[in-house]
C-alpha positions as CSV (number, residue, x, y, z in Angstrom):
1,M,-21.3,-10.2,-12.5
2,P,-23.9,-12.2,-10.7
3,E,-27.6,-12.4,-11.7
4,H,-30.0,-10.0,-10.0
5,T,-33.7,-9.4,-10.0
6,D,-36.5,-7.1,-8.5
7,T,-33.9,-4.4,-7.6
8,D,-36.2,-1.8,-6.1
9,R,-37.6,-4.4,-3.6
10,I,-34.0,-5.5,-2.9
11,R,-32.7,-1.8,-2.2
12,D,-35.5,-1.4,0.3
13,E,-35.0,-4.6,2.0
14,W,-31.4,-3.6,2.4
15,D,-31.8,-0.4,3.7
16,A,-34.4,-1.5,6.3
17,A,-32.1,-4.2,7.4
18,V,-29.0,-1.9,8.0
19,R,-31.3,0.5,10.0
20,R,-32.7,-2.5,12.0
21,E,-29.6,-4.5,12.5
22,G,-26.7,-2.2,11.6
23,R,-25.4,-4.8,9.4
24,F,-26.9,-6.7,6.5
25,V,-24.3,-8.8,5.6
26,D,-24.1,-12.0,7.7
27,L,-20.9,-13.7,6.8
28,P,-20.1,-17.0,8.8
29,A,-17.1,-16.8,10.8
30,P,-14.5,-19.2,9.6
31,A,-12.8,-21.7,11.9
32,P,-9.4,-20.9,13.4
33,P,-6.4,-22.6,11.8
34,T,-5.9,-26.1,12.9
35,E,-2.5,-26.1,14.0
36,I,-0.1,-23.4,14.9
37,R,3.6,-24.1,14.2
38,V,6.2,-22.1,16.4
39,S,9.8,-21.5,16.6
40,A,11.6,-19.1,19.0
41,G,14.8,-17.4,18.3
42,R,16.8,-14.3,19.4
43,G,14.4,-11.4,20.2
44,Q,11.5,-13.1,18.3
45,V,8.8,-15.8,18.3
46,T,7.6,-17.0,14.8
47,L,4.2,-18.3,14.4
48,D,2.7,-20.1,11.2
49,W,-0.3,-21.9,10.0
50,E,-2.0,-23.2,6.9
51,T,-4.7,-20.9,5.2
52,V,-8.4,-21.5,6.1
53,D,-11.0,-21.7,3.5
54,G,-13.1,-18.5,3.5
55,A,-10.7,-16.4,5.4
56,I,-9.3,-13.1,4.4
57,G,-6.7,-12.8,7.3
58,Y,-5.7,-14.1,10.6
59,L,-5.6,-12.2,14.0
60,V,-2.7,-13.4,16.3
61,H,-3.5,-13.3,20.1
62,R,-1.3,-13.6,23.1
63,A,-1.7,-14.3,26.7
64,E,0.6,-14.8,29.8
65,S,-1.1,-18.2,30.7
66,A,-2.8,-20.9,28.8
67,D,-6.1,-19.8,30.9
68,G,-5.9,-16.4,28.9
69,P,-7.2,-13.9,28.7
70,F,-6.1,-13.7,25.0
71,T,-6.0,-10.2,23.5
72,P,-5.0,-9.3,19.9
73,L,-1.2,-8.6,19.4
74,D,-1.0,-4.7,18.7
75,H,2.2,-4.1,16.6
76,L,1.2,-0.3,16.8
77,G,0.6,-0.1,13.2
78,G,-2.4,2.1,13.9
79,D,-5.0,0.3,11.7
80,V,-6.0,-3.2,10.9
81,L,-4.0,-5.6,13.1
82,A,-4.8,-8.8,11.2
83,V,-2.5,-10.1,8.7
84,P,-3.2,-11.9,5.4
85,H,-1.1,-15.2,6.0
86,G,1.8,-16.5,8.3
87,P,4.4,-16.5,9.2
88,Y,4.1,-13.8,11.8
89,A,7.0,-12.6,14.2
90,D,6.3,-11.4,17.7
91,T,9.0,-9.2,18.7
92,S,7.1,-7.3,21.6
93,G,7.5,-9.9,24.2
94,E,10.2,-10.1,27.0
95,P,13.0,-12.5,26.2
96,G,13.0,-15.7,28.5
97,R,9.3,-15.0,29.3
98,T,6.9,-17.7,28.1
99,Y,3.6,-16.6,26.4
100,W,0.8,-18.2,25.0
101,Y,-0.4,-17.7,21.4
102,A,-3.6,-18.4,19.5
103,V,-5.0,-17.4,16.2
104,A,-8.5,-16.3,14.8
105,S,-9.5,-16.2,11.3
106,L,-11.5,-13.3,9.7
107,A,-14.2,-13.7,7.2
108,D,-14.3,-9.7,7.1
109,V,-12.5,-7.2,9.0
110,E,-15.6,-7.0,11.2
111,V,-16.1,-10.8,11.5
112,V,-13.7,-12.5,13.6
113,G,-13.9,-16.0,14.4
114,E,-13.1,-17.9,17.5
115,V,-9.4,-18.2,18.6
116,G,-8.0,-21.6,18.1
117,A,-5.9,-23.9,20.4
118,A,-3.0,-22.0,22.4
119,V,0.6,-22.9,22.1
120,P,3.1,-21.7,24.4
121,A,6.6,-20.0,23.0
122,T,9.7,-18.3,24.6
123,S,11.8,-16.0,22.8
124,L,15.6,-16.1,23.3
125,A,17.7,-13.6,24.9
126,E,20.9,-15.0,23.3
127,G,21.6,-16.9,19.9
128,D,23.7,-16.9,16.9
129,G,20.9,-15.2,14.9
130,R,22.0,-16.7,11.6
131,V,20.0,-17.0,8.4
132,L,20.7,-18.9,5.2
133,V,19.2,-17.7,2.0
134,S,19.6,-20.4,-0.9
135,V,19.0,-19.4,-4.6
136,D,19.0,-21.9,-7.2
137,A,19.9,-19.8,-10.5
138,S,18.8,-22.7,-12.7
139,A,15.3,-22.9,-11.5
140,E,12.9,-20.1,-12.8
141,T,9.6,-20.4,-11.1
142,A,7.1,-17.7,-12.8
143,P,7.0,-14.4,-14.2
144,L,7.8,-11.8,-11.5
145,H,4.7,-10.0,-10.5
146,R,5.0,-6.3,-9.8
147,P,1.9,-4.9,-7.7
148,W,3.6,-1.4,-7.1
149,V,3.7,-0.9,-10.9
150,P,-0.1,-0.3,-11.6
151,M,-0.5,2.4,-9.1
152,I,0.7,5.0,-6.6
153,G,-0.9,7.7,-4.4
154,A,-0.4,11.5,-4.7
155,E,-1.8,14.8,-3.3
156,H,-4.8,16.2,-5.1
157,L,-3.3,16.6,-8.7
158,S,-4.3,20.3,-9.0
159,H,-1.2,20.6,-6.8
160,M,0.6,19.8,-10.0
161,L,-0.4,23.4,-11.4
162,S,0.7,25.4,-8.3
163,T,3.1,28.0,-8.6
164,E,3.5,28.4,-4.9
165,T,6.4,27.2,-2.7
166,T,7.1,25.1,0.5
167,G,10.3,25.6,2.2
168,G,11.3,27.7,-0.6
169,R,10.8,24.7,-3.1
170,P,8.4,25.2,-6.1
171,I,5.2,22.7,-5.2
172,G,4.0,22.1,-8.9
173,A,7.2,21.6,-10.4
174,E,8.6,19.3,-7.8
175,L,5.5,17.2,-7.7
176,T,5.3,16.8,-11.4
177,E,9.1,15.8,-11.5
178,V,8.5,13.0,-8.6
179,L,5.4,11.6,-10.5
180,S,7.7,11.7,-13.8
181,T,10.5,10.0,-11.8
182,V,8.4,7.0,-10.2
183,H,7.0,6.4,-13.9
184,R,10.4,6.5,-15.5
185,E,12.5,4.7,-12.7
186,L,9.8,2.5,-11.3
187,G,7.5,1.9,-14.1
188,V,4.4,3.2,-12.3
189,R,1.4,3.7,-14.7
190,T,-1.3,5.3,-12.9
191,V,-1.7,8.0,-10.0
192,R,-4.7,8.0,-7.4
193,S,-5.4,11.1,-5.6
194,H,-8.2,13.1,-4.1
195,A,-10.4,15.9,-4.8
196,I,-10.9,16.0,-8.7
197,L,-14.3,17.6,-8.0
198,C,-13.3,20.2,-5.3
199,D,-14.1,23.7,-5.8
200,D,-10.6,24.7,-6.6
201,V,-11.0,22.8,-9.9
202,G,-14.3,24.6,-10.5
203,V,-16.3,21.7,-12.2
204,Y,-19.7,22.7,-10.7
205,R,-21.6,25.9,-9.8
206,E,-25.3,27.1,-9.9
207,V,-26.4,30.3,-11.7
208,D,-29.8,31.5,-11.2
209,G,-30.7,28.0,-9.9
210,E,-29.5,26.2,-13.0
211,A,-26.3,23.9,-13.0
212,V,-23.3,25.0,-14.8
213,H,-20.4,22.3,-15.3
214,D,-16.8,23.6,-16.4
215,F,-14.2,20.7,-16.9
216,S,-11.4,22.9,-18.5
217,R,-9.2,22.8,-15.4
218,V,-9.6,19.1,-15.2
219,G,-8.4,19.0,-18.7
220,E,-5.3,21.0,-17.8
221,I,-4.7,18.7,-14.8
222,Y,-4.9,15.5,-16.6
223,D,-3.0,17.0,-19.7
224,A,-0.1,17.5,-17.4
225,L,-0.3,14.0,-16.1
226,L,-0.5,12.3,-19.5
227,A,2.3,14.4,-20.6
228,I,4.8,12.8,-18.3
229,G,3.4,9.2,-19.3
230,L,0.9,8.6,-16.4
231,R,-2.9,8.0,-16.2
232,P,-5.3,9.0,-13.6
233,V,-7.1,6.7,-11.2
234,V,-10.2,9.0,-11.2
235,E,-11.5,9.2,-7.5
236,L,-14.9,10.8,-7.8
237,S,-14.7,13.1,-4.8
238,F,-15.5,15.4,-3.0
239,M,-18.6,17.6,-3.2
240,P,-18.7,20.8,-5.1
241,R,-19.9,23.6,-2.7
242,D,-23.3,24.3,-4.8
243,L,-24.2,20.9,-4.9
244,A,-23.7,20.0,-1.4
245,S,-26.5,19.2,1.1
246,D,-24.3,20.7,3.9
247,P,-21.4,22.8,2.8
248,S,-20.3,23.2,6.4
249,K,-19.1,19.5,6.6
250,K,-15.5,19.7,5.5
251,V,-12.0,18.1,5.8
252,F,-8.4,19.2,5.1
253,F,-6.5,22.2,4.7
254,Y,-8.2,22.8,1.4
255,D,-11.9,22.6,2.8
256,A,-12.9,19.5,0.8
257,I,-16.6,19.1,1.3
258,V,-17.7,15.6,2.5
259,S,-21.6,15.8,2.5
260,P,-24.0,13.9,0.2
261,P,-25.5,15.8,-2.7
262,K,-28.6,17.9,-2.0
263,D,-29.8,16.7,-5.5
264,W,-28.9,13.1,-6.7
265,N,-30.2,13.8,-10.4
266,R,-27.7,16.7,-10.5
267,W,-24.8,14.6,-9.0
268,A,-25.4,12.0,-11.8
269,E,-25.4,14.5,-14.4
270,L,-22.1,16.1,-13.2
271,I,-20.6,12.4,-13.2
272,G,-22.0,11.8,-16.6
273,G,-20.8,15.2,-18.0
274,L,-17.3,14.7,-16.6
275,V,-16.8,11.2,-17.9
276,E,-18.4,12.4,-21.3
277,F,-15.7,15.2,-21.2
278,L,-12.9,13.1,-20.6
279,V,-14.1,10.6,-23.4
280,D,-14.3,13.5,-25.8
281,R,-10.9,15.1,-25.0
282,Y,-8.9,11.8,-24.7
283,G,-10.7,9.2,-26.7
284,I,-12.7,6.0,-25.5
285,D,-9.9,3.8,-26.0
286,E,-7.6,5.8,-23.7
287,V,-10.2,6.3,-21.0
288,R,-11.1,2.6,-20.9
289,G,-7.8,2.1,-19.3
290,W,-8.5,4.4,-16.4
291,A,-10.4,3.5,-13.4
292,F,-13.1,5.4,-11.6
293,E,-13.4,5.1,-8.0
294,V,-16.3,6.3,-6.0
295,W,-15.3,8.6,-3.4
296,N,-12.7,8.1,-0.4
297,E,-13.0,6.4,2.9
298,A,-16.8,7.0,3.4
299,N,-16.6,4.8,6.4
300,L,-15.0,7.6,8.3
301,D,-17.3,10.4,9.4
302,V,-14.5,13.0,8.6
303,F,-14.9,11.9,4.9
304,W,-18.3,11.4,4.7
305,S,-21.1,13.1,6.6
306,G,-24.0,10.8,5.4
307,T,-24.8,7.2,6.4
308,R,-23.6,3.8,5.1
309,E,-26.8,3.6,3.1
310,E,-26.4,6.9,1.5
311,Y,-22.9,6.0,0.6
312,L,-24.5,2.9,-1.2
313,R,-26.8,5.1,-2.9
314,L,-23.8,7.5,-3.9
315,Y,-22.0,4.3,-5.1
316,E,-24.8,3.0,-7.4
317,V,-25.7,6.5,-8.8
318,T,-22.2,7.4,-9.8
319,A,-21.4,4.0,-11.2
320,R,-24.4,3.9,-13.4
321,A,-23.7,7.4,-14.7
322,V,-20.2,6.2,-15.5
323,K,-21.4,3.2,-17.3
324,A,-24.2,5.2,-19.2
325,V,-21.3,6.9,-21.0
326,D,-19.9,3.6,-22.2
327,A,-20.5,0.2,-20.4
328,S,-16.8,-0.7,-20.8
329,L,-15.6,1.9,-18.6
330,K,-14.2,0.6,-15.2
331,V,-15.7,1.6,-11.9
332,G,-15.5,0.4,-8.3
333,G,-15.0,1.1,-4.7
334,P,-15.4,1.5,-1.7
335,G,-12.2,3.3,-1.2
336,S,-12.6,2.3,2.6
337,A,-10.3,3.0,5.5
338,A,-9.4,0.0,7.5
339,A,-10.5,-2.4,4.6
340,A,-14.3,-1.8,5.8
341,W,-17.5,-2.0,3.7
342,T,-16.2,-4.3,1.2
343,A,-18.7,-7.0,1.8
344,D,-21.3,-4.6,2.3
345,L,-20.7,-3.0,-1.2
346,L,-20.5,-6.4,-3.0
347,D,-23.6,-7.7,-1.2
348,Y,-25.5,-4.7,-2.4
349,A,-24.1,-4.8,-6.0
350,A,-24.9,-8.4,-6.4
351,K,-28.3,-8.0,-5.1
352,T,-29.1,-4.8,-7.1
353,G,-26.9,-4.9,-10.2
354,A,-25.1,-2.0,-9.2
355,P,-21.9,-2.4,-11.5
356,V,-18.6,-3.2,-9.9
357,D,-15.4,-3.8,-11.6
358,F,-13.0,-3.6,-9.0
359,L,-12.9,-3.5,-5.1
360,S,-10.6,-0.7,-3.6
361,P,-10.0,-1.2,0.3
362,H,-7.1,0.7,2.2
363,T,-5.0,-0.3,5.1
364,Y,-1.9,0.7,7.1
365,G,0.8,-0.8,9.3
366,S,0.4,-4.4,8.0
367,A,0.4,-6.3,4.6
368,P,-3.1,-5.9,2.8
369,L,-5.5,-8.8,3.6
370,D,-6.7,-11.3,1.0
371,F,-10.2,-10.3,-0.4
372,R,-10.5,-13.0,-2.9
373,P,-12.6,-15.1,-0.8
374,I,-15.1,-12.2,-0.1
375,A,-15.1,-11.5,-3.9
376,E,-15.7,-15.2,-4.7
377,R,-18.6,-15.5,-2.2
378,Y,-20.6,-12.9,-4.0
379,G,-19.9,-14.3,-7.5
380,Y,-17.2,-11.8,-8.5
381,T,-14.6,-14.4,-9.7
382,D,-12.9,-11.9,-11.8
383,L,-12.9,-8.7,-9.6
384,E,-9.9,-6.7,-9.7
385,L,-8.3,-6.0,-6.2
386,L,-6.8,-2.4,-6.1
387,W,-5.5,-1.5,-2.7
388,T,-5.7,2.4,-3.7
389,E,-4.1,3.4,-0.3
390,W,-1.4,1.7,1.7
391,G,1.5,2.3,3.9
392,V,3.4,1.9,7.3
393,T,1.1,4.4,9.4
394,P,-1.9,6.2,8.6
395,T,-0.7,8.9,11.0
396,H,0.4,12.3,9.6
397,F,3.7,13.6,10.7
398,N,4.9,10.3,12.1
399,P,8.7,9.7,12.1
400,V,8.4,6.2,10.8
401,N,7.8,7.7,7.6
402,D,11.1,8.9,7.2
403,D,12.8,5.9,8.7
404,P,14.5,2.8,7.2
405,F,11.7,0.8,9.0
406,S,9.4,1.7,6.3
407,A,11.6,0.3,3.8
408,A,11.6,-3.2,5.1
409,F,7.9,-2.5,5.7
410,L,7.3,-1.8,2.1
411,L,9.3,-4.7,0.8
412,R,7.4,-7.2,3.1
413,G,4.0,-6.0,2.0
414,M,4.9,-6.0,-1.8
415,R,6.3,-9.5,-1.7
416,S,2.9,-10.6,0.3
417,A,0.7,-8.7,-2.5
418,A,2.5,-10.5,-5.3
419,G,0.5,-13.0,-7.3
420,R,-2.9,-12.2,-5.3
421,I,-3.5,-8.4,-5.7
422,H,-3.6,-6.3,-9.0
423,A,-2.4,-3.2,-7.5
424,L,-0.9,-2.0,-4.1
425,A,-0.6,1.8,-4.3
426,Y,1.9,3.3,-1.7
427,W,0.3,6.4,-0.3
428,V,2.0,8.7,-1.4
429,A,4.7,9.7,-3.8
430,S,5.8,12.9,-2.6
431,D,5.9,15.1,0.8
432,H,4.3,18.0,-1.3
433,F,1.1,17.0,0.6
434,E,-1.4,19.4,2.2
435,E,-4.3,17.5,3.9
436,L,-3.2,18.8,7.5
437,G,-1.4,21.9,6.4
438,R,2.0,22.2,4.2
439,P,5.0,20.6,5.6
440,P,6.8,22.5,8.3
441,K,10.2,21.3,8.0
442,L,12.1,19.0,5.7
443,F,11.9,15.6,7.8
444,H,8.5,16.0,9.4
445,G,7.3,12.4,9.2
446,G,5.4,13.0,5.6
447,F,3.8,10.4,3.8
448,G,6.0,10.7,0.5
449,L,8.6,8.5,-0.9
450,F,10.4,11.8,-1.7
451,T,10.9,14.7,0.7
452,V,10.1,18.2,-0.3
453,G,13.2,19.1,-2.5
454,N,12.8,15.7,-4.0
455,L,15.4,13.8,-1.9
456,R,14.9,10.0,-1.8
457,K,13.7,8.4,1.2
458,P,14.7,5.1,2.4
459,R,11.4,3.6,1.2
460,Y,12.1,5.1,-2.2
461,W,15.2,3.0,-2.5
462,A,13.1,0.0,-1.5
463,M,10.9,0.5,-4.5
464,T,14.1,1.0,-6.7
465,A,15.4,-2.4,-5.2
466,L,12.1,-4.0,-6.3
467,S,12.4,-2.6,-9.8
468,R,15.9,-4.2,-10.3
469,L,14.7,-7.6,-9.6
470,G,14.2,-8.7,-13.3
471,E,11.5,-10.3,-15.1
472,R,11.5,-13.9,-13.9
473,E,11.6,-15.3,-10.2
474,L,14.2,-17.8,-9.3
475,A,13.7,-20.4,-6.7
476,T,14.7,-19.1,-3.0
477,T,14.6,-20.6,0.4
478,V,15.1,-19.0,3.7
479,D,16.1,-20.9,6.8
480,G,17.2,-20.0,10.3
481,D,16.3,-17.5,13.2
482,G,13.4,-15.5,12.0
483,A,13.3,-17.0,8.3
484,G,10.1,-15.9,6.5
485,S,8.9,-13.7,9.6
486,L,11.6,-11.5,10.1
487,V,14.1,-12.1,7.1
488,E,12.7,-12.8,3.7
489,A,14.1,-12.7,0.2
490,W,13.1,-12.4,-3.3
491,T,15.3,-13.3,-6.4
492,G,14.8,-12.4,-10.1
493,R,16.6,-12.8,-13.2
494,H,16.8,-10.3,-16.3
495,T,16.6,-11.2,-19.6
496,D,20.2,-10.3,-20.2
497,G,21.2,-12.8,-17.4
498,R,21.7,-10.4,-14.5
499,I,20.6,-11.7,-11.3
500,A,19.2,-9.6,-8.2
501,V,18.8,-11.0,-4.7
502,L,16.8,-8.7,-2.3
503,I,16.8,-9.5,1.4
504,W,15.2,-7.5,4.0
505,N,15.0,-7.7,7.8
506,G,11.9,-6.1,9.5
507,T,9.3,-6.6,12.1
508,L,5.8,-5.0,12.1
509,D,6.4,-4.1,15.6
510,Q,6.7,-0.3,15.4
511,S,8.0,0.0,19.0
512,K,11.2,-1.2,17.2
513,V,11.4,1.5,14.7
514,G,14.8,2.9,15.8
515,G,16.3,-0.6,15.7
516,H,16.7,-3.5,18.0
517,A,20.1,-5.2,18.3
518,P,18.8,-8.7,19.1
519,L,16.8,-8.6,15.9
520,D,19.9,-8.0,13.7
521,R,21.1,-11.2,11.6
522,T,24.0,-12.7,10.1
523,V,22.8,-13.7,6.7
524,R,24.5,-16.1,4.4
525,V,23.6,-16.1,0.8
526,E,24.2,-19.3,-1.3
527,L,23.7,-19.0,-5.0
528,T,24.0,-22.4,-6.9
529,G,23.2,-23.3,-10.6
530,L,25.0,-20.2,-12.0
531,D,26.6,-20.4,-15.6
532,A,30.4,-21.0,-15.4
533,G,32.5,-17.9,-15.3
534,A,33.0,-14.7,-13.3
535,Y,30.2,-12.2,-12.1
536,W,30.5,-8.6,-11.2
537,V,28.7,-8.3,-7.7
538,E,27.2,-5.1,-6.3
539,H,25.9,-5.0,-2.7
540,S,23.5,-2.1,-2.1
541,R,22.2,-1.5,1.3
542,V,19.5,0.6,3.3
543,D,19.8,0.8,7.1
544,A,20.3,3.4,9.7
545,G,23.9,4.0,8.4
546,H,23.4,3.6,4.8
547,S,21.1,5.2,2.1
548,N,19.3,7.0,5.0
549,I,19.0,10.8,4.1
550,A,17.3,11.9,7.4
551,A,20.2,10.7,9.3
552,V,22.7,12.6,7.0
553,W,20.6,15.9,7.5
554,E,20.6,15.1,11.3
555,A,24.3,14.5,11.3
556,A,25.0,18.0,9.6
557,G,23.0,19.7,12.4
558,G,19.5,19.4,11.1
559,G,17.1,22.4,11.3
560,D,13.9,23.1,9.6
561,W,14.8,23.8,6.0
562,P,18.4,23.7,4.4
563,E,20.3,26.6,2.8
564,E,21.1,26.2,-0.9
565,T,24.6,24.9,0.0
566,Q,23.2,22.3,2.2
567,W,20.5,21.3,-0.3
568,E,23.7,20.6,-2.6
569,Q,25.3,18.7,0.1
570,L,22.1,16.4,0.5
571,R,21.7,15.8,-3.1
572,K,25.3,14.5,-3.3
573,A,24.6,12.4,-0.3
574,N,21.2,10.9,-1.7
575,V,22.5,7.7,-3.3
576,L,21.9,4.0,-2.8
577,D,24.9,3.2,-0.8
578,R,27.1,0.2,-1.0
579,A,27.4,-2.1,1.8
580,E,30.8,-3.4,0.6
581,P,33.1,-2.6,-2.5
582,D,31.9,-3.9,-5.9
583,T,34.0,-6.9,-6.8
584,D,34.6,-9.4,-9.5
585,V,33.6,-13.2,-8.0
586,P,34.2,-16.4,-9.7
587,A,31.3,-18.9,-9.8
588,V,33.3,-21.8,-8.7
589,G,31.3,-25.2,-9.4
590,G,28.4,-22.8,-10.6
591,A,28.3,-21.3,-6.9
592,I,28.7,-18.0,-5.2
593,T,28.3,-17.4,-1.5
594,R,28.4,-14.0,0.4
595,E,27.8,-13.5,4.2
596,F,27.1,-10.1,6.0
597,T,25.2,-8.6,9.0
598,L,21.8,-7.3,8.2
599,P,20.4,-5.1,10.8
600,M,16.9,-4.7,11.6
601,P,15.5,-2.6,10.1
602,G,17.4,-2.9,6.9
603,F,17.8,-4.6,3.3
604,S,20.5,-5.7,1.0
605,L,20.2,-5.8,-2.7
606,I,23.1,-8.3,-4.1
607,E,23.2,-7.9,-8.1
608,L,25.2,-10.2,-10.1
609,T,26.2,-9.3,-13.8
610,P,28.0,-12.1,-15.9
611,V,31.4,-10.7,-16.8
612,G,32.0,-10.9,-20.7
């Protein structure tokens, strides 16, 4: 942690500067990439560039002429448009029409530099659309990093104790089973959720003007979570009614109060009392493995009725209250929407000494940006980067959440995050979710990996495929039309010799959610360096016609909720489908080759098991 002095004076200066200028942090805008590499293919233009020192991401611009005007490309993700690195595929243009592209670098989501030199490119209406994936099975490169394992999101955890139903399905039992499944099948270790301080949990009330704490229901909730092998990420939100400065400021179906506290000392006592309760109940060694996150998305008025300065005060008071119980406990924030307020928090903490052990931004619709340069700028060289919310869209009831498009999106994001982010938490595990009301029908565009009724959606199968990659990465290259921007691959080996090759075809462009034939690709996979002998080859697939349970329901006539016989049929159909029959293949000269069509959106998982 950086050195700090004279904290009271610095806080006063910080607050005055924010009130005067609207922003205290003055990060220099980084230069644009010096060279943009362009390749055009069928239905797409791919742009790539070298990373720029100090940049957390890049914003791709497009114009219809070299003279502009240049505007950021909007891939309809509904959130941050910048990407953490190249290559980037533009699939939104008209084939045969020339566009001009330029790229700007970001120092922060609010600090965008100038666009660089523009380059022309024209996507093709025709072309063979071929991609070659080459795997050297003799070349292990590194341990395979799994950013999906540390954390996943879930609805407020008091939902686990619910005995009510949605669509005739038991809420608490099904949510608990989903969380148990992601731990058991995917290896997920922690769950981040809202509202542990809300009034349905009953942690705080005032009697004759005196504060009364009651953490018994917190204990019930966390007991249930730990019983299935998971730990909580303790998001310290929202505000108990009796402690709120304005109880009328509410959000969500469950009336979470989002105002600052009326008494900062009582807020600090509540946090300290909660943390002491947790340490007494579970032991300090256990709770040291938990993360305490200060609030949720305070940069949005809907989640915080106070100012930015008041949030930073909330952060400091809360973080110090956690650390007062035990200095080794882990606390961080800002849990911010669109990855905002991160530099503000680090600048404030570096100057005041407010403790911060991790940074927790949120983003949707793109891979998470690279916040290592911001952390290093403020002297936090070992800061954990925990993206505590991430997904294909921030929009409730969006059909993309049930579509194979979100599976390819998830794979692209996890591959991008590997090696540079500690945790990337998909939001959320289950469609048992009630922020804007309980689900009105089975397929309603819910955020979950599982439906109500615990059917696996395409993006759960993407997580399953990731979990099957093995422990060590194998050297893999991708060449051809859309290589690295549309079509990517990730290969791993298990300790028992099994090899898994995961290949996906996806664009960020959500105007293509339903698929777009010009973006389908013919993929040839060449594995070399294999041990002599035969391999049992299994080829699993997710696309519009495979492992797509929403399509199964629609083909059966659809409707709001299934009858019991329909539930049985859906469960039988809810499997990871094969793209072709399993087969025994000899490794001739240490090589095996497979070739197939991979639709966009879609992915293939090819698993090779040595025979004998």
